[in-house]
N, C-alpha and C positions, 0 to 999 in steps of 0.2 A: 540242444545245449542252451543253458541259461547264459545270458550275456548282460554285462553292466557297463555303462559308460565309465563308471568309477568303481573299482573293486578294492576293498580294504580287507587284508588278511590280518586278523587280530581283533579282539573284541574288547579292548580296554578304553581308557579315556582318550588316547590318541585317535581312535576310531571315531568317537563322539565329536572331538574337536575338529577332525578333518571333515566329517560330514557337514558340520556347521560352517566350516570355512568354504567348502564347495558352494553351499547355498549363499553365503555372504558375498561371494564373487558374482552371484546372479545366475549361476547355472541351474537349469532344471533337469539336467541329465540324471539317469538312473544311478543309484548308489546301492552297492551290495556290501554287506559286512559278514565275513565268515569268522566266527569266534570259536575256539576250542573249549571254552568254559561253558557251563550250563546256564550261565546268567548273562544278561546284556551288560553293556558298558557301565561301570560303576567306579566312583572315585575311591581309590585304594586308601588314601590317608584316613578317611572316615573309619576304616576297618580297625585301626589301632588307636584312633584318637576319639573323635566326637561321639561315635556310637557307644562308647563306654563311659565317657565323661559327662555327657549331657543327657539326663534321663528323658528330656522332652524331644530329643532328636531321634528320628526313626530311619529305617532303611528307605522308606518311601520319600522322606524329606531329601535324601541324598541322590535319589535316582534321577539322572539327567533326562530320561525319556527320549533317548536317541531316535528311535523309530518314529515316534509321534512328532517330534520337533523338526526332523529333517526329511522325513519320507523315506529314509533308508530301509532296505529290506535286511533285517538282522537275522542271520541263521546261526543257531547255537549248536554246541556239541559237534562241531565240524572242524576237523583238522586237515589242513592243506599239506600235502606231502611232496608236491613238486610244482615248479613253475616253468613254463615254456615261453620265454620272452619273444621268440620269433613268431610263434603262433598266437601270442597274446592270450594264453590259456593257463589256468591252474587246474590241478587234479586233487581231489580230496581223498581221504583215506577210504571212503566208501566207494570210490571209483567214479564219482561224478566229475565231469569237466565243466568249468565255468570260464567263459570268455570275458575279456575286459578291453576297454579303450586305454585307460591308465590304471596302474596297479600301485597300491601302497602296502608295503610290508611294515606292519605295526605289531609284531608278534611279541614284543616285550622280552620277558625273561622267565626262566624256570628256576625255582628255589634250589639252592645248592643243598644236596643231601649228604647225610652222614652215613658212611658205610655201616651196614649191619643194623640200621634203624629205619625200617620202611614206614611210609605214611599209613595211618590206620585211623580207626575211630577215636583213638586216644593219643595218637602221635600226629601232630599237625605241623607241616611246613607252611607257615602262615603266610597267605598272600591273597586269597580270593574271598568273595562274598560267601561262598560255600563254607570256607574255613571259619568265617565269622559265625555263621549260623550254628555250625557244629560246636564251636567253643562256647557259644552262648548256652546251648543245651547242657554242656558239661558243667558249667559253673552255676547255672540257675537251679541248684539243688541244695538240700539241707541234709547233712552237714556239707559245708563247702569243701571242695577238693583241694588236695595238695598239687599245685601246678609247678612243674619245673620248666624254666625258660632257659633255652640254650642259645647263647649269643648276646653280646652287649651292645650291638649297634642300634640302628633306628627301630627296627621291628622288635628286637629283644627288649630294649629298654622301655618302649611304649607299652608292650604287652605286659611286662612285669608290673609297671605302674597301674595299668588297667586291672589286672587280676587282684592286686592287693586292695585296690579300690572296691572290688567286688566282695571283699571279705575273705578271699582265699589265702591259704598259706602258700607263700611263694618262695621258691629258691631260684636265684639267678646265677647261672654258671657262665663264666666268660674267661678268656685266656690271659687278659692283662692282670697286672698286679693290682691296679686301681681301675675301677670302672670308668671308661672314657679316656684313659690316659693316652691312647694313640691319637686322640682327636684334640683334647684340651690340654692347656698347660697345667703343671702339677697342682697349683692351688685350686683352680677351677675344677679339675678332675676330682679332687678330694671333696669339694663342695657338691659336685654332681653325685658321687657315690653316697654322700651323707643324706641326700634326698630320699634315697631308697632305703637305707638302713634305718633312718628315722621313721619311715613309714611302716617298718616291720618286715621288709624284704630281707631274706637271708642271702647276702651277696657273697659268692664264692669265687674269688679271683684266682688266676693262675691255674684254671681248671679246664681241661679239654675232655669232652666226652668221647670215649673210645668205642662205644656201641651200646647195645641194650637188648633186653629180652622183654617181650610183651605177653601179657595175659589178659583174660577177659576183664579183670578188675583193676589193672594197673600196669605200670611199666617200671622195669628195673634198669637204671642207667649204669653202665660200667665206666668207672672213673680211673685215673692213673693210680698205680700202686695197689690194684686189686680192690679198691673201695667201690661200693655200690650206693646208689641213691634210689630209694623207692618213691614213686610219685603216682598219683592218679591220672594225671594228664601231663603230656610233654609238648611244649610249643617251641619250635626251632625257627630262628631268624638268622641265617648264615649267609645272607646275600643271595644274589641271583646270577645266572649265566645267561647271556643273550641267546635268544632262540630264533634265529633266522634261518633254520635248517631248510625250509622249503625251496630257498633260492640259492643254496650254497654254491652251486657250480656256475651260476650265471652272473655273479657280481663280485666285486673286490671285497675281501673280508679283512678286518683288523686282526691283530694278534690275539685279542681277547674274544674273538668270535663275532664282534659287532660288524655291521654292514657299513662300509665306507660310502659317504655321500658328499656331494659338493655343496656350495653355498645355497643352491636352490633345492637341496635335499634329494637330488637325483642320484641314482646309483649308476653303475657303468652299463647297465642293461637298458635298452630303449623303453621309454614310457613306464619305467619302474622306479618308484621312490621308496624311501624308508624314513621312519621318524620314531621318536620316543626312545625307550630304553635300549633298543636294538641298534640305533643309528650312531655312528661315529661321525661327527660333523665339525666343520671349521668355525669355532667360536671366535667372534671378531675381537674379543678381549683376551680370552684365556687360551686360545690356540685349539688345535684339534683335540677332541675329547668325546666321550660317551657319558651321558648324564642320566641317572636313574631317579629323577624327582618329578613331582607332579607339575611344577611350574613349567618345566621343559616339555612335558607331555602335552599340556594345554596349549602353550604358545607355539611349539613346533607343529603340533597337529593342526591347529588353525592355519598356520602359514602354509603347510604342505597342501592342505585342502584348497586354499586359494590359488596356489601355484598350479596344481593339477587342473584347475578350472580356468586357467588362462592368465593369472596375475604374473607380472614381470618382476615381482619382488624377490629379494633374497632373505634368508633367515638371519636376522641380526640381533636376536635377543640373547642376553646372557642370563641364564636362569638362577633363581635363588632357591634355597631350601630351608626347611624349618622343622621344629619339633616342639611339642607341648607336654610337660610332665609336672604333676603335683602342683599345679598353679603357677609354674614357671615355664618359660619358653625362650626360644631363640630363633632368629633368622640369620642366614649366612649366605655368603657368595664366595665362589672361588675354591681354593684348596685349603682344607682344614687338616693339617698334619702336624702333630706336636713335635715331630723330629726336626721340623724347621725352626728357625729363630722366631720367637714369639715375643710380643709386647702386650701386657695385660693392663688395661686401663679401667680401674674401678672408681665408681663415683656414685653419690647419692643424687638422684635427679627428681625426687618427689617433692613433698612439701616440707621435708626436714624434720618430720615427727619421729618419735621413738621407734616406730615400726617401719621406718623408711629403709627398705632393703636396698642393697647395692645393685646397680646396673654394671655390666661389664662389656667392654669392647676389647676383643682380642685381634691383633694384627699378626698375620703369618707372612714371613719374609724369606726370600732367597738373598743371595749376595747382591742381586741387581734390582729387585723390585718387591713390592707388596703383592702377594699372590692370593691372599684370602683374608676375609674379615668376618668375625663372628660377633653378633649383637645379642647379648644375653639380657633378658628382662628389659628390653629397650622398646620404645615406641618410635619408629622411624629410623632413619640413618642408612637405609639401603641405597638410596640414590647417591649419597656421599660415598658409600663404600664402593659402589660400582664405578664412580668417577675416579676414585683413588686407584683402583685396579687398572682402569683404562689409561691412566697416566704412565704406567710401566716405569715407575720411579720408586725410590725409597730415600729417606734422609740418611746422611752419613752416620748420624747417631740415631739409632732406631727409636730411642726413648723420646725423640722429638715428636713422635706420633701421638703421644699422650695429649688428649684434648682435641685431636684433629677431628674426630667424629664424636659429637656430644648430644645424642638424642635425648628426648624426655623419657622418663621412666614409664613403662607400660601401665596404663590405667591411672596415671597420675592426674 
């Protein structure tokens, strides 16, 4: 039986960060990584951002080189189906048993699927490096394909922007009346949608795909009212479901399927930890939550690696998240929900020239406190936003927040 001092189940960026954290703590113990994908750890943001927007940026540039950098033994195409915390062993789908001293569950999540539309060569539930390579093959042709993107969240919006940038005809289907309206206040949502329509994307709001039929040369999507949409390629970004199934019976689970951990990222099973998309943890500012963003994966992964290797620290980082689209971008922290009370602070922070676009800071409030801050086309401001959320306060008049955070315009 193979045995590792540190065993990581899951082959994403948490695994890479954890292996580095173990080494950072000074441990020379053996590290094993069991990933169910056919590729080693890779930064997912590059799959929908820089690999499409920067022609000089390659897959090799983004590869963190986990095995070479940390000495970890990375095993691919390996799915763990059970964990025995008492015996300190896991079992793989192939029947292999692997022992461990400390175990990290970093299984991330599986893309949410649409009933009646199975993944195929032309239907991609976009998440992995394999998906990127396949989509690149599909769009690097002449004439360019018609790409239908289903979902208006992070993946859907970024892929729609990337595809129109590749010269494809793009139709973006999403359920809101205005793209982004569940996240942004009304005026910013309108501005956000205009970025896509001005670039030539056919944005169809209020549309839920009900299913589809696939053929060798295309996909027919079934829309409400009996309408159909014919496309050459369909990319779906409908969110993920946490995938901590291997250890379901041995640890406490949250209502959404995430694994509950304490401030040291330990589960209720001995010597078993969880981190990344799958972990519901106690954020020191925002309260208990599960976060599906790369800043959390990197920071939490490094922390849990150090903890597994003997550090007495707790995880005290409140993660940010970001997006880049059509030369614009934002950073944010906390809860972005347009159903909350919002204050939108617009200002010109460049040199005052005619082409000086507005920057926007949006505050999201409950009756008691500011719970989220969005920094649109800003350079800086995250530290101030974090401090504001940490204060757990709000002014009596919400509009007194205008001017509270005033970073410089990005690239100014």
